[in-house]
DRENDO-1510 file (C-alpha; in Angstrom, 1 decimal, always signed):
<recs>
REC; n; res; u; v; w
REC; 1; MET; -96.2; +77.1; -136.0 .
REC; 2; TYR; -96.1; +75.3; -132.7 .
REC; 3; ASP; -92.9; +74.0; -131.1 .
REC; 4; LEU; -94.7; +70.8; -130.1 .
REC; 5; ILE; -97.9; +69.1; -131.0 .
REC; 6; VAL; -99.0; +66.5; -128.5 .
REC; 7; ILE; -101.7; +63.9; -129.5 .
REC; 8; GLY; -103.4; +62.4; -126.4 .
REC; 9; SER; -104.0; +63.8; -122.9 .
REC; 10; GLY; -103.2; +60.8; -120.8 .
REC; 11; PRO; -100.3; +60.7; -118.4 .
REC; 12; ALA; -97.7; +60.8; -121.2 .
REC; 13; GLY; -99.4; +63.5; -123.1 .
REC; 14; GLU; -100.1; +65.7; -120.1 .
REC; 15; LYS; -96.6; +65.5; -118.7 .
REC; 16; GLY; -94.8; +65.8; -122.0 .
REC; 17; ALA; -96.8; +68.9; -122.9 .
REC; 18; ALA; -96.2; +70.4; -119.5 .
REC; 19; GLN; -92.5; +69.6; -119.6 .
REC; 20; ALA; -92.1; +71.5; -122.9 .
REC; 21; ALA; -94.2; +74.4; -121.8 .
REC; 22; TYR; -92.2; +74.7; -118.6 .
REC; 23; PHE; -89.2; +75.5; -120.8 .
REC; 24; GLY; -91.1; +78.1; -122.7 .
REC; 25; LYS; -92.1; +76.1; -125.7 .
REC; 26; ARG; -95.4; +76.8; -127.5 .
REC; 27; VAL; -97.5; +73.6; -127.1 .
REC; 28; VAL; -100.8; +72.4; -128.4 .
REC; 29; LEU; -102.5; +69.3; -127.2 .
REC; 30; VAL; -105.1; +67.4; -129.2 .
REC; 31; GLU; -107.6; +65.1; -127.5 .
REC; 32; ARG; -110.5; +63.3; -129.3 .
REC; 33; GLU; -112.6; +62.6; -126.2 .
REC; 34; ALA; -114.9; +65.1; -124.5 .
REC; 35; VAL; -112.8; +64.9; -121.3 .
REC; 36; LEU; -109.1; +65.1; -120.7 .
REC; 37; GLY; -107.0; +62.5; -118.9 .
REC; 38; GLY; -107.0; +59.5; -121.2 .
REC; 39; ALA; -107.6; +55.9; -120.2 .
REC; 40; SER; -105.6; +56.3; -117.0 .
REC; 41; ILE; -108.1; +58.7; -115.4 .
REC; 42; ASN; -111.3; +57.8; -117.2 .
REC; 43; THR; -111.4; +54.0; -117.7 .
REC; 44; GLY; -108.2; +52.5; -116.3 .
REC; 45; THR; -105.8; +53.2; -113.5 .
REC; 46; ILE; -107.8; +55.7; -111.4 .
REC; 47; PRO; -111.3; +54.1; -111.7 .
REC; 48; SER; -110.0; +50.5; -111.1 .
REC; 49; LYS; -108.0; +51.5; -108.1 .
REC; 50; THR; -110.8; +53.6; -106.6 .
REC; 51; LEU; -113.2; +50.7; -107.1 .
REC; 52; ARG; -110.7; +48.5; -105.2 .
REC; 53; GLU; -110.9; +50.9; -102.2 .
REC; 54; SER; -114.7; +51.0; -102.4 .
REC; 55; ALA; -114.9; +47.2; -102.4 .
REC; 56; LEU; -112.6; +47.0; -99.4 .
REC; 57; HIS; -114.6; +49.4; -97.4 .
REC; 58; LEU; -118.1; +48.4; -98.4 .
REC; 59; SER; -117.4; +44.7; -98.0 .
REC; 60; GLY; -115.8; +45.0; -94.6 .
REC; 61; LEU; -112.5; +43.4; -95.7 .
REC; 62; LEU; -110.6; +46.3; -94.1 .
REC; 63; GLN; -112.1; +45.3; -90.7 .
REC; 64; ARG; -109.6; +42.4; -90.3 .
REC; 65; GLY; -109.7; +41.0; -86.9 .
REC; 66; PHE; -113.2; +42.5; -86.3 .
REC; 67; ARG; -114.9; +40.9; -89.3 .
REC; 68; ASP; -112.9; +37.9; -90.6 .
REC; 69; VAL; -115.0; +37.1; -93.7 .
REC; 70; VAL; -117.2; +38.7; -96.2 .
REC; 71; HIS; -120.7; +37.8; -95.1 .
REC; 72; ASP; -123.1; +36.3; -97.6 .
REC; 73; SER; -125.4; +39.3; -97.1 .
REC; 74; THR; -122.8; +41.8; -98.2 .
REC; 75; ARG; -123.8; +41.7; -101.9 .
REC; 76; ASP; -127.5; +42.3; -101.0 .
REC; 77; THR; -126.6; +45.5; -99.1 .
REC; 78; ILE; -124.2; +47.1; -101.6 .
REC; 79; THR; -125.8; +49.0; -104.5 .
REC; 80; VAL; -124.1; +50.0; -107.8 .
REC; 81; ASP; -124.6; +53.6; -106.7 .
REC; 82; SER; -122.6; +53.1; -103.5 .
REC; 83; PHE; -120.0; +51.1; -105.3 .
REC; 84; LEU; -119.4; +53.6; -108.1 .
REC; 85; HIS; -119.9; +56.8; -106.0 .
REC; 86; ARG; -116.3; +57.3; -105.0 .
REC; 87; GLU; -115.0; +56.4; -108.4 .
REC; 88; LYS; -117.1; +59.2; -110.0 .
REC; 89; VAL; -115.9; +61.7; -107.4 .
REC; 90; VAL; -112.2; +60.8; -107.8 .
REC; 91; VAL; -112.3; +60.7; -111.6 .
REC; 92; GLY; -114.0; +64.2; -111.6 .
REC; 93; GLU; -111.3; +65.6; -109.4 .
REC; 94; GLU; -108.5; +64.1; -111.5 .
REC; 95; ARG; -110.0; +65.6; -114.7 .
REC; 96; ARG; -110.1; +69.0; -113.0 .
REC; 97; ARG; -106.4; +68.6; -112.0 .
REC; 98; VAL; -105.4; +67.9; -115.6 .
REC; 99; VAL; -107.3; +70.9; -116.9 .
REC; 100; SER; -105.7; +73.1; -114.2 .
REC; 101; ASN; -102.2; +71.8; -115.0 .
REC; 102; LEU; -102.5; +72.5; -118.7 .
REC; 103; ARG; -104.0; +75.9; -118.1 .
REC; 104; ARG; -101.2; +76.8; -115.7 .
REC; 105; HIS; -98.7; +75.9; -118.3 .
REC; 106; GLU; -100.6; +77.9; -121.0 .
REC; 107; ILE; -101.0; +74.9; -123.2 .
REC; 108; GLU; -103.6; +75.2; -125.9 .
REC; 109; CYS; -106.1; +72.3; -126.0 .
REC; 110; VAL; -107.9; +71.3; -129.2 .
REC; 111; ARG; -110.8; +68.8; -129.2 .
REC; 112; GLY; -110.9; +66.4; -132.1 .
REC; 113; THR; -109.5; +63.4; -133.9 .
REC; 114; ALA; -105.9; +63.8; -135.0 .
REC; 115; ALA; -104.3; +62.4; -138.2 .
REC; 116; LEU; -100.9; +63.1; -139.4 .
REC; 117; ARG; -100.6; +64.6; -142.9 .
REC; 118; SER; -96.8; +64.8; -142.9 .
REC; 119; ALA; -93.9; +64.8; -140.4 .
REC; 120; HIS; -94.9; +68.3; -139.3 .
REC; 121; GLN; -98.6; +68.6; -140.0 .
REC; 122; VAL; -101.5; +67.2; -138.0 .
REC; 123; HIS; -105.1; +67.4; -139.3 .
REC; 124; VAL; -107.7; +67.7; -136.6 .
REC; 125; SER; -111.4; +67.1; -137.1 .
REC; 126; GLY; -113.6; +68.0; -134.2 .
REC; 127; PRO; -116.8; +69.6; -133.0 .
REC; 128; GLU; -115.6; +73.1; -134.0 .
REC; 129; GLY; -114.6; +72.0; -137.5 .
REC; 130; GLU; -111.4; +71.1; -139.1 .
REC; 131; ARG; -107.9; +72.6; -138.9 .
REC; 132; VAL; -104.3; +71.7; -139.7 .
REC; 133; LEU; -101.7; +72.2; -137.0 .
REC; 134; GLU; -98.0; +72.6; -137.9 .
REC; 135; GLY; -95.3; +71.8; -135.4 .
REC; 136; GLU; -91.5; +71.4; -135.2 .
REC; 137; PHE; -92.0; +68.2; -133.1 .
REC; 138; ILE; -94.9; +65.8; -132.6 .
REC; 139; LEU; -95.4; +63.6; -129.5 .
REC; 140; ILE; -97.8; +60.7; -130.0 .
REC; 141; ALA; -99.4; +59.7; -126.7 .
REC; 142; THR; -102.7; +58.1; -127.7 .
REC; 143; GLY; -102.5; +55.2; -125.3 .
REC; 144; SER; -104.3; +51.9; -125.8 .
REC; 145; SER; -107.8; +50.3; -125.7 .
REC; 146; PRO; -109.1; +46.8; -124.7 .
REC; 147; ALA; -108.7; +44.2; -127.4 .
REC; 148; ARG; -112.1; +43.1; -128.7 .
REC; 149; PRO; -111.5; +39.9; -130.8 .
REC; 150; GLU; -113.9; +38.7; -133.3 .
REC; 151; GLY; -116.1; +35.9; -132.0 .
REC; 152; ILE; -116.5; +37.5; -128.5 .
REC; 153; PRO; -120.2; +38.6; -128.3 .
REC; 154; PHE; -119.6; +42.0; -126.7 .
REC; 155; ASP; -122.8; +43.8; -125.8 .
REC; 156; ASP; -121.3; +45.9; -123.0 .
REC; 157; VAL; -124.0; +44.7; -120.7 .
REC; 158; SER; -123.5; +41.0; -120.1 .
REC; 159; VAL; -120.2; +40.7; -121.9 .
REC; 160; CYS; -117.9; +43.7; -121.2 .
REC; 161; ASP; -114.4; +44.8; -121.6 .
REC; 162; SER; -112.4; +46.7; -119.0 .
REC; 163; ASP; -113.8; +50.1; -120.2 .
REC; 164; THR; -117.5; +49.1; -120.3 .
REC; 165; ILE; -117.5; +47.2; -117.0 .
REC; 166; LEU; -117.5; +50.7; -115.4 .
REC; 167; ARG; -121.0; +51.2; -116.7 .
REC; 168; ILE; -122.6; +48.3; -115.0 .
REC; 169; ASP; -126.1; +48.9; -113.7 .
REC; 170; VAL; -126.3; +46.0; -111.2 .
REC; 171; ILE; -123.8; +44.0; -109.2 .
REC; 172; PRO; -124.1; +40.5; -110.5 .
REC; 173; LYS; -124.2; +37.3; -108.4 .
REC; 174; THR; -121.8; +35.5; -110.7 .
REC; 175; MET; -119.1; +36.7; -113.1 .
REC; 176; ALA; -116.4; +35.2; -115.3 .
REC; 177; VAL; -113.2; +37.1; -115.9 .
REC; 178; VAL; -111.3; +36.0; -119.0 .
REC; 179; GLY; -107.7; +36.8; -118.8 .
REC; 180; ALA; -105.6; +36.5; -115.6 .
REC; 181; GLY; -103.2; +39.4; -116.4 .
REC; 182; VAL; -103.0; +42.5; -114.2 .
REC; 183; ILE; -106.4; +43.9; -115.2 .
REC; 184; GLY; -108.2; +40.6; -114.9 .
REC; 185; CYS; -106.7; +39.7; -111.5 .
REC; 186; GLU; -107.5; +43.2; -110.2 .
REC; 187; TYR; -111.1; +43.1; -111.2 .
REC; 188; ALA; -111.6; +39.5; -110.2 .
REC; 189; SER; -110.5; +40.3; -106.6 .
REC; 190; VAL; -112.5; +43.5; -106.5 .
REC; 191; PHE; -115.8; +41.8; -107.5 .
REC; 192; ALA; -115.1; +38.8; -105.3 .
REC; 193; ALA; -114.6; +41.2; -102.4 .
REC; 194; LEU; -118.2; +42.3; -103.0 .
REC; 195; GLY; -119.5; +38.8; -102.6 .
REC; 196; VAL; -119.7; +38.0; -106.3 .
REC; 197; GLN; -118.9; +34.4; -107.3 .
REC; 198; VAL; -116.0; +35.0; -109.7 .
REC; 199; HIS; -114.4; +32.5; -112.1 .
REC; 200; LEU; -111.0; +33.6; -113.3 .
REC; 201; ILE; -110.0; +31.9; -116.6 .
REC; 202; ASP; -106.7; +31.9; -118.5 .
REC; 203; GLY; -105.0; +29.7; -121.0 .
REC; 204; ARG; -101.7; +30.1; -119.1 .
REC; 205; THR; -100.9; +27.8; -116.2 .
REC; 206; THR; -100.1; +30.6; -113.7 .
REC; 207; LEU; -101.2; +34.1; -112.8 .
REC; 208; LEU; -98.8; +37.0; -113.5 .
REC; 209; PRO; -95.7; +35.0; -114.6 .
REC; 210; HIS; -93.4; +37.9; -114.0 .
REC; 211; ILE; -94.1; +38.2; -110.3 .
REC; 212; ASP; -92.1; +36.4; -107.6 .
REC; 213; ARG; -93.5; +32.9; -107.0 .
REC; 214; GLU; -93.8; +33.2; -103.2 .
REC; 215; LEU; -95.9; +36.4; -103.6 .
REC; 216; LEU; -98.1; +34.6; -106.1 .
REC; 217; ARG; -98.7; +31.7; -103.7 .
REC; 218; ILE; -99.9; +34.1; -101.1 .
REC; 219; LEU; -102.1; +36.0; -103.6 .
REC; 220; ILE; -103.6; +32.8; -105.0 .
REC; 221; GLY; -104.3; +31.5; -101.4 .
REC; 222; GLU; -106.0; +34.7; -100.5 .
REC; 223; MET; -108.1; +34.9; -103.7 .
REC; 224; GLN; -109.2; +31.3; -103.3 .
REC; 225; ASN; -109.6; +30.9; -99.6 .
REC; 226; ARG; -110.6; +34.4; -98.5 .
REC; 227; LEU; -112.3; +35.8; -101.5 .
REC; 228; GLY; -113.7; +32.6; -103.0 .
REC; 229; VAL; -112.4; +33.1; -106.5 .
REC; 230; THR; -112.5; +29.9; -108.7 .
REC; 231; LEU; -109.4; +29.6; -110.9 .
REC; 232; HIS; -109.4; +27.9; -114.3 .
REC; 233; LEU; -105.8; +28.0; -115.3 .
REC; 234; GLY; -104.3; +26.3; -118.4 .
REC; 235; VAL; -107.8; +26.3; -119.9 .
REC; 236; GLU; -108.8; +28.1; -123.1 .
REC; 237; VAL; -112.2; +29.6; -123.6 .
REC; 238; LEU; -113.6; +27.9; -126.8 .
REC; 239; ALA; -116.8; +29.9; -127.0 .
REC; 240; ILE; -119.0; +32.5; -125.3 .
REC; 241; SER; -122.7; +32.6; -125.9 .
REC; 242; ARG; -125.4; +34.8; -124.5 .
REC; 243; ASP; -129.0; +34.3; -123.9 .
REC; 244; SER; -131.7; +36.5; -122.2 .
REC; 245; ASP; -130.4; +36.2; -118.6 .
REC; 246; SER; -127.0; +34.4; -118.6 .
REC; 247; VAL; -123.8; +33.9; -120.4 .
REC; 248; THR; -122.2; +30.5; -121.0 .
REC; 249; LEU; -118.5; +30.0; -121.5 .
REC; 250; THR; -117.4; +26.7; -123.0 .
REC; 251; LEU; -113.9; +25.7; -121.8 .
REC; 252; GLY; -111.2; +23.7; -123.4 .
REC; 253; ASP; -111.3; +21.1; -120.6 .
REC; 254; GLY; -114.9; +20.1; -121.5 .
REC; 255; ARG; -116.6; +22.1; -118.7 .
REC; 256; SER; -118.9; +25.0; -119.1 .
REC; 257; VAL; -119.4; +28.0; -116.8 .
REC; 258; ASP; -122.8; +29.9; -116.6 .
REC; 259; VAL; -122.6; +33.4; -115.2 .
REC; 260; GLU; -124.6; +36.7; -115.3 .
REC; 261; LYS; -121.7; +38.8; -116.5 .
REC; 262; VAL; -118.4; +38.3; -118.4 .
REC; 263; LEU; -115.4; +40.7; -118.2 .
REC; 264; TYR; -113.1; +39.9; -121.2 .
REC; 265; ALA; -109.7; +41.3; -120.2 .
REC; 266; ALA; -107.3; +39.5; -122.5 .
REC; 267; GLY; -105.0; +42.1; -124.1 .
REC; 268; ARG; -105.0; +45.7; -125.3 .
REC; 269; MET; -104.4; +47.4; -128.7 .
REC; 270; SER; -102.5; +50.6; -129.3 .
REC; 271; ASN; -104.7; +53.5; -130.4 .
REC; 272; THR; -102.9; +54.1; -133.7 .
REC; 273; PRO; -105.3; +53.0; -136.6 .
REC; 274; SER; -106.8; +56.4; -137.1 .
REC; 275; LEU; -103.6; +58.4; -136.7 .
REC; 276; GLY; -102.6; +58.3; -140.4 .
REC; 277; LEU; -99.0; +57.3; -139.4 .
REC; 278; GLU; -98.3; +56.1; -142.9 .
REC; 279; ALA; -98.6; +59.7; -144.3 .
REC; 280; ALA; -95.6; +60.7; -142.2 .
REC; 281; GLY; -93.8; +57.4; -142.7 .
REC; 282; VAL; -94.0; +56.3; -139.1 .
REC; 283; LEU; -93.6; +52.5; -138.7 .
REC; 284; THR; -95.8; +50.4; -136.5 .
REC; 285; GLY; -95.6; +46.8; -135.2 .
REC; 286; LYS; -97.7; +44.1; -133.7 .
REC; 287; ARG; -101.0; +45.4; -132.1 .
REC; 288; GLY; -100.3; +48.8; -133.5 .
REC; 289; LEU; -97.3; +49.4; -131.3 .
REC; 290; ILE; -94.9; +52.2; -132.4 .
REC; 291; PRO; -91.2; +51.2; -132.2 .
REC; 292; VAL; -89.0; +53.9; -130.6 .
REC; 293; ASN; -85.3; +54.2; -129.7 .
REC; 294; GLU; -83.9; +55.0; -126.2 .
REC; 295; HIS; -85.0; +58.7; -126.7 .
REC; 296; TYR; -88.5; +57.6; -127.6 .
REC; 297; GLN; -88.0; +58.8; -131.2 .
REC; 298; THR; -89.8; +56.9; -133.9 .
REC; 299; ASN; -88.1; +56.2; -137.2 .
REC; 300; ILE; -89.0; +59.8; -138.2 .
REC; 301; PRO; -86.6; +61.9; -136.2 .
REC; 302; ASN; -89.0; +64.8; -135.2 .
REC; 303; ILE; -91.8; +62.4; -134.2 .
REC; 304; TYR; -91.8; +60.9; -130.7 .
REC; 305; ALA; -94.0; +58.4; -129.0 .
REC; 306; ALA; -94.5; +57.5; -125.3 .
REC; 307; GLY; -96.8; +55.5; -123.0 .
REC; 308; ASP; -99.0; +52.6; -123.8 .
REC; 309; VAL; -98.8; +53.3; -127.5 .
REC; 310; ILE; -95.2; +52.0; -127.5 .
REC; 311; GLY; -96.0; +48.9; -125.4 .
REC; 312; PHE; -94.4; +47.4; -122.2 .
REC; 313; PRO; -94.4; +48.4; -119.4 .
REC; 314; ALA; -97.5; +50.5; -120.2 .
REC; 315; LEU; -97.8; +52.0; -116.8 .
REC; 316; ALA; -98.9; +55.5; -116.0 .
REC; 317; SER; -95.7; +56.1; -113.9 .
REC; 318; THR; -93.4; +55.1; -116.7 .
REC; 319; SER; -95.5; +56.8; -119.4 .
REC; 320; MET; -95.0; +60.2; -117.7 .
REC; 321; GLU; -91.2; +59.8; -117.5 .
REC; 322; GLN; -91.0; +58.5; -121.1 .
REC; 323; ALA; -92.7; +61.6; -122.4 .
REC; 324; ARG; -90.5; +63.9; -120.3 .
REC; 325; VAL; -87.4; +62.3; -121.6 .
REC; 326; ALA; -88.7; +62.5; -125.2 .
REC; 327; VAL; -89.4; +66.2; -124.9 .
REC; 328; VAL; -86.0; +66.9; -123.3 .
REC; 329; HIS; -84.3; +65.1; -126.1 .
REC; 330; ALA; -86.3; +66.8; -128.8 .
REC; 331; PHE; -85.4; +70.3; -127.6 .
REC; 332; ASP; -82.0; +69.4; -126.3 .
REC; 333; LEU; -82.9; +70.8; -122.9 .
REC; 334; LYS; -80.1; +69.1; -120.9 .
REC; 335; TYR; -82.5; +68.1; -118.2 .
REC; 336; LYS; -84.0; +64.6; -117.8 .
REC; 337; THR; -82.1; +62.4; -120.2 .
REC; 338; ASP; -83.4; +58.9; -119.4 .
REC; 339; VAL; -85.9; +56.9; -117.5 .
REC; 340; ALA; -84.7; +55.0; -114.5 .
REC; 341; CYS; -83.4; +51.5; -115.4 .
REC; 342; THR; -85.2; +49.8; -112.6 .
REC; 343; LEU; -88.9; +50.4; -112.4 .
REC; 344; PRO; -91.4; +49.8; -109.6 .
REC; 345; TYR; -94.4; +47.7; -110.5 .
REC; 346; ALA; -97.7; +47.6; -108.5 .
REC; 347; ILE; -100.7; +45.3; -108.9 .
REC; 348; TYR; -103.8; +46.4; -107.0 .
REC; 349; THR; -105.3; +43.0; -106.4 .
REC; 350; ILE; -106.6; +42.0; -103.0 .
REC; 351; PRO; -104.0; +41.6; -101.5 .
REC; 352; GLU; -101.8; +44.2; -103.1 .
REC; 353; LEU; -98.6; +43.3; -104.8 .
REC; 354; SER; -95.5; +45.4; -105.6 .
REC; 355; THR; -92.1; +44.5; -107.0 .
REC; 356; ILE; -88.9; +46.0; -108.3 .
REC; 357; GLY; -85.7; +44.5; -109.5 .
REC; 358; LEU; -84.7; +40.8; -109.7 .
REC; 359; THR; -86.5; +37.8; -108.4 .
REC; 360; GLU; -84.7; +34.6; -107.4 .
REC; 361; ASP; -85.7; +33.1; -110.8 .
REC; 362; ASP; -84.3; +36.2; -112.6 .
REC; 363; CYS; -81.0; +35.7; -110.7 .
REC; 364; ALA; -80.8; +32.1; -111.6 .
REC; 365; GLN; -81.4; +32.9; -115.3 .
REC; 366; LYS; -78.7; +35.6; -115.2 .
REC; 367; GLY; -76.2; +33.5; -113.3 .
REC; 368; GLN; -76.3; +36.0; -110.5 .
REC; 369; ALA; -75.7; +34.6; -107.0 .
REC; 370; CYS; -78.4; +35.7; -104.5 .
REC; 371; GLU; -79.7; +35.3; -101.0 .
REC; 372; VAL; -83.1; +36.3; -99.6 .
REC; 373; GLY; -84.5; +37.8; -96.5 .
REC; 374; ARG; -88.2; +37.8; -95.4 .
REC; 375; ALA; -90.3; +39.7; -92.9 .
REC; 376; PHE; -93.9; +38.7; -92.5 .
REC; 377; TYR; -96.6; +41.1; -91.5 .
REC; 378; ARG; -97.8; +38.6; -88.8 .
REC; 379; GLY; -94.5; +39.3; -87.0 .
REC; 380; ASN; -94.9; +43.0; -87.3 .
REC; 381; ALA; -96.8; +45.1; -84.7 .
REC; 382; ARG; -98.4; +47.3; -87.4 .
REC; 383; GLY; -99.4; +44.2; -89.3 .
REC; 384; GLN; -101.2; +42.9; -86.2 .
REC; 385; ILE; -102.9; +46.2; -85.6 .
REC; 386; ILE; -104.4; +46.3; -89.1 .
REC; 387; GLY; -105.1; +42.6; -89.1 .
REC; 388; ASP; -103.1; +41.8; -92.2 .
REC; 389; VAL; -101.2; +38.7; -91.1 .
REC; 390; THR; -100.5; +37.2; -94.6 .
REC; 391; GLY; -98.4; +40.0; -96.0 .
REC; 392; MET; -94.6; +39.7; -96.6 .
REC; 393; ILE; -91.6; +41.8; -97.5 .
REC; 394; LYS; -89.0; +39.9; -99.4 .
REC; 395; LEU; -85.5; +41.2; -100.2 .
REC; 396; VAL; -83.2; +39.7; -102.8 .
REC; 397; PHE; -79.5; +40.6; -102.4 .
REC; 398; ASP; -76.0; +39.7; -103.5 .
REC; 399; PRO; -74.4; +37.4; -100.9 .
REC; 400; ALA; -70.9; +38.7; -101.6 .
REC; 401; THR; -71.5; +42.5; -101.4 .
REC; 402; LEU; -75.0; +42.6; -99.7 .
REC; 403; ARG; -76.1; +44.9; -102.6 .
REC; 404; LEU; -79.9; +45.0; -102.9 .
REC; 405; LEU; -81.1; +43.4; -106.1 .
REC; 406; GLY; -84.8; +43.2; -105.7 .
REC; 407; VAL; -87.7; +43.9; -103.4 .
REC; 408; HIS; -91.1; +42.0; -103.5 .
REC; 409; ILE; -94.0; +42.8; -101.3 .
REC; 410; VAL; -97.5; +41.4; -100.8 .
REC; 411; GLY; -100.0; +42.9; -98.4 .
REC; 412; GLU; -101.4; +46.2; -97.3 .
REC; 413; ASP; -99.6; +49.3; -98.7 .
REC; 414; ALA; -97.3; +47.2; -100.8 .
REC; 415; ALA; -97.1; +49.8; -103.5 .
REC; 416; GLU; -96.3; +52.6; -101.1 .
REC; 417; ILE; -93.6; +50.9; -99.0 .
REC; 418; LEU; -91.8; +49.5; -102.0 .
REC; 419; HIS; -90.3; +52.9; -102.6 .
REC; 420; ILE; -88.1; +52.6; -99.6 .
REC; 421; GLY; -86.3; +49.6; -101.2 .
REC; 422; MET; -86.4; +51.3; -104.6 .
REC; 423; MET; -84.4; +54.3; -103.4 .
REC; 424; VAL; -81.8; +52.0; -101.8 .
REC; 425; MET; -81.5; +50.2; -105.2 .
REC; 426; GLN; -81.3; +53.4; -107.1 .
REC; 427; PHE; -78.2; +54.4; -105.3 .
REC; 428; GLU; -76.8; +50.8; -105.4 .
REC; 429; GLY; -77.1; +50.4; -101.7 .
REC; 430; THR; -76.9; +47.3; -99.5 .
REC; 431; ILE; -79.3; +45.8; -97.1 .
REC; 432; ASN; -77.2; +47.4; -94.3 .
REC; 433; ALA; -79.1; +50.6; -95.2 .
REC; 434; PHE; -82.2; +49.0; -93.5 .
REC; 435; ILE; -80.2; +47.8; -90.5 .
REC; 436; ASP; -78.6; +51.1; -90.0 .
REC; 437; GLY; -81.8; +53.1; -90.4 .
REC; 438; VAL; -84.4; +54.0; -87.8 .
REC; 439; PHE; -88.0; +53.3; -88.7 .
REC; 440; ASN; -91.1; +54.6; -87.1 .
REC; 441; PHE; -92.8; +52.1; -84.8 .
REC; 442; PRO; -95.2; +50.5; -85.3 .
REC; 443; THR; -95.0; +50.6; -89.1 .
REC; 444; LEU; -95.0; +48.1; -91.9 .
REC; 445; SER; -91.9; +49.8; -93.2 .
REC; 446; GLU; -90.0; +48.5; -90.2 .
REC; 447; GLY; -90.3; +45.1; -91.8 .
REC; 448; TYR; -87.4; +46.1; -94.1 .
REC; 449; LYS; -85.0; +45.9; -91.1 .
REC; 450; TYR; -86.1; +42.5; -90.1 .
REC; 451; ALA; -86.1; +41.2; -93.6 .
REC; 452; ALA; -82.5; +42.3; -93.7 .
REC; 453; TYR; -81.7; +40.6; -90.4 .
REC; 454; ASP; -83.3; +37.5; -91.8 .
REC; 455; GLY; -81.3; +37.7; -94.9 .
REC; 456; LEU; -78.0; +38.0; -92.9 .
REC; 457; GLY; -79.1; +35.0; -90.8 .
REC; 458; ASN; -79.8; +33.0; -93.9 .
REC; 459; LEU; -76.4; +34.0; -95.3 .
REC; 460; ALA; -74.6; +32.9; -92.1 .
REC; 461; ARG; -76.3; +29.6; -92.1 .
REC; 462; GLU; -75.4; +29.1; -95.8 .
REC; 463; ARG; -71.8; +29.9; -95.1 .
REC; 464; ARG; -71.8; +27.6; -92.1 .
REC; 465; SER; -73.2; +24.7; -94.1 .
REC; 466; ARG; -70.5; +25.2; -96.8 .
REC; 467; SER; -67.6; +25.5; -94.3 .
REC; 468; GLY; -68.8; +23.1; -91.6 .
REC; 469; GLY; -67.6; +25.7; -89.1 .
REC; 470; PRO; -69.4; +28.2; -86.7 .
REC; 471; GLU; -71.6; +30.8; -88.2 .
REC; 472; ASP; -70.1; +34.2; -89.1 .
REC; 473; ALA; -70.6; +36.9; -86.6 .
REC; 474; LEU; -73.5; +38.6; -88.3 .
REC; 475; PRO; -76.2; +40.8; -86.6 .
REC; 476; THR; -79.3; +39.1; -85.5 .
REC; 477; GLU; -82.8; +40.3; -84.7 .
</recs>
């Protein structure tokens, strides 16, 4: 009898299992694939982000100021082997890290496909035969897979999803990416950086609707003007047909697009169909998502679920924390009882985006008064040194209390430097934290200080325009 049975070895499964084992619980982890790490390590987060770095280096885009554009000859000098080399190295290292972590916590790993037989029993069918595991608690962390709708002629060579695109044998001259969500935008910018002529197609009229609109304008400008991506927004794909050497997409606006390769990246499905959830009475919803409460409990009290399998935000970072909270609640450990209410979000496009908290639009919808402050990389010494002159740090704050409400960044290291603002928000701090602090020089992080100064200046001008009197005595740059 195990204390905890974990199904899935992605970020949620690994960290949930380790959390329970840390507190002395007997844990077994079931994984159906031949390697550990789930989609995050093997087909999702780690590979796509590594490919982004490979594209930046191989294309010369990191040589801003020395090499202003991607030369037409770039594609001819980049091989698939050189493009995928670093991805293979990093994925291998991450797999070894997971194995080491599970061994260190003395977690038993079982290879095979898991199916619930009851609220406490899991049947496993694998290379070494079949067995039934019994556990006090079960954590479902099986993740998600790319949606493959009927009518899309996937052959995983010329028409791929976000998993099979990693098995390309040649870098194409032309590509269509269907779906302008996070995955679609990331891969569109990566391949465009390599000199591929990319068409990004989505039925929605904008990219990434949850992202601050100013950041989006910068991203769209860079994708179109610097990378050469052709956007087809507000346009549905009516049909995709393959022939011997090309793929034709028929669009809802009457046009057609002929390309060598298609990446279909429009949605994901939870990996629940083979789990036998009905045998234990676990409910599921749309796209196989498992509904949970604030403790990540399903409708069956001893069965928990975390990560992509429960839906939004479906991030590796949040999946880890959800699983830890679930395990702590299951065993009443009095340790980590909830996931932070404000979560950082990073999108590894070119340029990089990162965001946390409220946008101006969010504030308007909530009836929350707000003011903003901006600092542009072009006015930052570090920004000039690295040649990133289109980046921006944007602060959203309460004009009455100066409390920081949101941080939105586009540009180099956006995902990293966002955490400075995140920590201020976590402790309900104000933009004065940036003014009072001392930042290394030259750094991009120093932009926080000048974004705060800009915000105070905007606030002073706003007060002056309302009162008709002199500006308040607020600090200036």
